[in-house]
N, C-alpha and C positions, 0 to 999 in steps of 0.2 A: 363697239365691237366687245373692248380688252370688259370695261363692267360689266357689258351684260354675260359676256362670257365668263366673269369673276364672281358672278350671282348666281347663277343659272348653276354652277359646279358649285359653287361651296354653298348655300343656304336652299336654293330649293330641290338639288337634286336630294342633298341629306333626309329631304322631308318625304316627299314622293317615293322614294325606296325604305324607306319606314315602313312595317306596316305598320294598321291602326291599333295594335292590342299592344306595340313596340315603342308604343308613345315617351306615355312612362313609366320607368322602373330603373336598378340597379343593375341589369342583367347585361352581362357583355356588347349582344345584341341590339339595345335596348336607346334611343335614338338619343339621351344625356349621354353616352359613354361616345358618341361620335361627335357632339356639341363639341364635350369637353378636347377630342383631342383634337378642335378643330381648332379651342382656344390657348391652347398648348404651342401646337405650329405655329401661331400668328405670330409670340407671345417668347416665343423660345427659339423653335428650331430656325423661323425665315432669316432674320438679324444677326442668326449664329452664323449660318449662311452668306451672311453679305458681307458680315467685319472677312471673314476669312478669305472668300471669294479664291475659291478653287484654281477658277481656271489665270485669273489673275502672277497667281506662285506658278504655274508651272509655265505660261508667256514670260514673265521675271525667270529664273530660275532655271529652266532650257530649255527654251527656245531661245531667246535671246542670246545665252554664250553659246549657241552655235549658228549664231545667223551669219554669212558668210561676209555681207557687209553691212558699210557703218547705218545705213539709212535702214536698214531690216532690223536692226537690233536695236537700235530707239524705236521703231516700231511695238515693241513688244513690251513701252518704256509706256505707251495710252494710259489713262486713269478707265476705267467700267465705264460704261454709258449707262446711262439711265434715261427715262423720259419725265417728264414732269406728266405726264395727261393717265403713264403708267401710276404713278404716284397716288393722283387723286383715283383710281380704281382704284386700289390699295385701302388707300382711307372710307371708302365708302361701299365698299365690301366687308368692313371690320366692323363700318355703321350699320347697313343691315342683318349680320348676322346675328349680331346684340338684341337691335330692334320685334326684325323676326322671332325670337326664341327667348323675349323676353316674357309671353304667359309661361311657359313649360320652366324658368330661368329665372327666375325675375334681379339671379345675386351678378346675371354676365354683364350687370349694364359696370359694376366693380372691373371685373375682367377687362372690359372693353377701355377700359381710362388707361388701365395698366397695358395693352398693348398698344395704346393709339401715343401714350410715353413713350415707351419704349418706341416703337419706330419714331418718332417726330429726330428724339440725339441720334438713333444711329441714320433716320437720313440726315439730321445735319453734319453731324462728324466725317461721312466719309463727300458730302457733299462738299468738303470745305478742304477733305485729304488724301481722298482718294476717284471720286471718281471724277472724270473728264471733264474738258467743260461746255455747255451745250447755248445755243445760237442763244440769246438773248427774247425773253417773248414778256407780252401783258400778261393783264391778269383773265383776258377771255377763260383762259382754260378753270380759269381756279373760281368765272360767273358762270356758267356752262352747267359747271358741277355743282357748286350749291343752287344753283335754279331748277334743275333740273336731273343728276342723280341723287343726290342730296333729298328734294323734297319726296322724289317718285319712293327711294327710300322707307321714307314717315312711316306714309299711303299703304307704301303693303304692309313692315309692320303692325297695321292698329288693323287693314282686313286680315290681317293671319293674330292677330290680340282677338277679335272679335269670332274665329270661326273655333281657336281653344276656346273660348268656353261656354261654345255652344258644345263640341264635340266630348268637353268631360266628366264625366272622368274615364272617356277612352276603355271602359271594361264593355259595351254591347250587351251589357244588365240590365232592361226596369223596371221594375216594381210589380208584383205583380194588383190588380184593381181589387178592392176586396168582391167575394161573391161571386170570384172564376174559379169553377170548378176545375174545370183545364190544366189551370199554374198553380194546382195546389201539389204539396210537396212533406211525406213523409219525414221529417225530419231524423227520425232514426235509419235512414237508410244508406247499406254501404256498399263505397262502387270498389270493389282490388282490377291495380294492376293498371293501371289511370296513363295515360298521356298526354303530358301538355300542349301545347303549340310549343314550347322553347326544345321539346325533345328529349322533360324528364320523365323519368318517369317514377311513379308511386306505389307503393302495397296497396294504402285502401286510401279514402280520402272517404270524409261523412259528411251531408247533405247541411246548407246550412239552416236557420233554422225559421230561417226572411226565405218566402219566393217572392225568385227570380224568374223572367222572361228575355230570352234574348231579344235586341232592334236594337236597326240599323242606326248607330248612332251616327256613324260617315254619316248621311247620308243631312245634309243641311244644305238650305238655301242663304239662295245673294241676292239683299244683304240678313243677314241669321237673324234667325224669326222665333220664339216657343212652336211659334202653331207648327210646324211641321216637324216637331213630334209623333201627332198627332190626339187622338183621343184615349184610346184604350191606352197606351203603356210609353209612359212618362222614367224621364231618367234625371230632371232637372227642378231642384228648388226653388219654394218661389223666390229667392234671393236671386238664383242664378239664373231665372228668370227673364227678370230685368232687368240684371247687367247684362245678356245676350241681348232687351234689347235695344238698351242704350248703348253699346256697343257697336249695335250690329250700324244704327244707324249715323250712328256722328261718322264710320267709317266709307258708310256710301255718298254721306257728304264732303269729305274727304277726297271725295275719288272723282265727285263729282267740281267740285272748287281745283283741282292736280290737273282735270280735261279743260274746265273754260281756260285755270292759268297757261296752256299747251298750246292749244288751240286759239285762243281767242282772242288771244292776245291782234297774232297775224293776221287773224281776218278780218275785226277792228281795223289795224292799222290798213286794212286791204281796201276796204271801203273809203276810210274818207281822203286816200292816196284820189281815188277816182271826181272827187271836188275841191280836195284843194293839196297845200303841197305841207309834206308834215315831214323834211327834210330840217331837222333840228344838232347843228355841231357840239360835237365831245371837246369833253376838255376846256382851257384855256388856254391865254396870251401872259406866256411863264415869261417875258423879257427876254429874250434871248437869244438872240442870235445862231442861227447852225455854224455859222461857221470860228464861234469864238470858242466850239464844246468840242473839234475834229482833232481826232486824235481819243477824246474821254467821254465825253458824250454822244456823239454825232460817229455815226459813219454811214457807210455808202454798201451801194449791191454790187460786189464786183465778181463780174463772177468766175468760180476757181472751184476746184474736185479735189474731196483724199482723198488715194488713189492705197493702199497697204502700197510697202517697202519706199513711202518718204517722209521724210520727221517736218514737208511745210504740206500743205497743203497747196495745188498748180491751178494758175492761174489762166484764164480763158479768152485776156483781153489785154486790149494797150492800155500800160496807164500811167504813160507819159504823160495826158494830156490831165492830168488829177493831184491829187495831194496825196502823196504816201500814207498818209496816216489813214486816211478812208477806209486805206483797207480791214485794220480791227486787226494787226501782227505785222512782227516785226522781224525774219530773218537775219541771226544769234551768228558771226562770223571768224572762222577760227582765232581772229585776234579781241577776238569779244567786244569790237565795235559794232553799232552799227550804223551804217550807209543811207540814202534815200532811192530811189529807184535802179540807180544799178548793181542794189544788193539780192532784189529780185530777181534778178534776169535765170540763174539756176534752173528757180522755181516758175520759171514764165513760159509755155507752150510757147508763143509766137515764134520762140528763137528755133523749136523746132521744125518750122517752115522754112525752106530759103527761099530770100525774095533782094532783089537785084540791085536798088534802090540803098537810102539808109535810113529807110521808114518802116515796118509793118504795117505801117500803115494803110500805104499805097494795096497793100493785098484784105483785104479787108474780109480774112475771112473767117474773124473769130469777130465775136462784139470788142463792141462800140462801148468805150466809156469817156465823158467828159466830163470835166469842171467848170463852169462859169462862176469864178468866184468874184464879190463885190469890189470899187477900186482899194475901199478902203483900206478892205483887209492888207493888198498889197502892199502898203503904208510902211 
């Protein structure tokens, strides 16, 4: 959803809201100036705002000194929040922006490389020094982005390129065929007080020596083909017609391949599953025991929740039957010593519920977490 919103808001809306005659040009309202503004925003303004972190400054320097308790003060020193999925959508947005407008602005690829370079180092520095720790995730997000969003950006860029070459030169003017008396023009004819589409007013304008007639260049079929120009009035040159044909069919083939890859694999997998088993294990045996990596590589799903005003997450289960290193974090006491299960009592919600016996397990109101370690690990 975030990727689609950013694609539409950054790339598609800019193209749709620009008048056809303003696709090319250097005026303020022309599309190239809007694209330049987007590039400058991504390369300069966005990284600077991330580094400044206005919200973090307000929390640390305004709210923290006025906190009523120590926990509330600590809560203002958490790092900034980030999402790996959001960062990938930012990357695909820049990729689509460069590919989509490259036919208008070929040098945009150099700006795109600069933007991605700045984004990489900005995210790396903030990830190491400013942002808060997020749960560990696998490569699924990167694979999904590479398989679907990056591929879709390339296909959309190919369709955009084919359409741009078919619409060029974006003037809605066609050369008049020889012998057309209706399209004849007097080269010496003058017009006064002419108002252009941009609102600019000219005192006098002389007609061109070349006879031209209005034609709708925006009316392009898919895939773009020179035949949609008609036979009476054409605006494409011979080389442009060849290039439009090549680009049009290439974009059509890419779209078909993308659709086949998107839906064909699922359909094929479903049909094969009706006749035989298709499960294949992923990964490989790393010759590492889960117990050997407890506290380093191996952690458990321990029910807990984060609440404002508390320095550490609040546990919602009895942890007396598991290794405390499986939780993934340890509370630091005032004397800088780290205990085992007893140190988590102030962060455990089970002690907020009264119970009669010595163990809260007799009243399983909260989740139950157990560990069955192998015998050799207890030796």
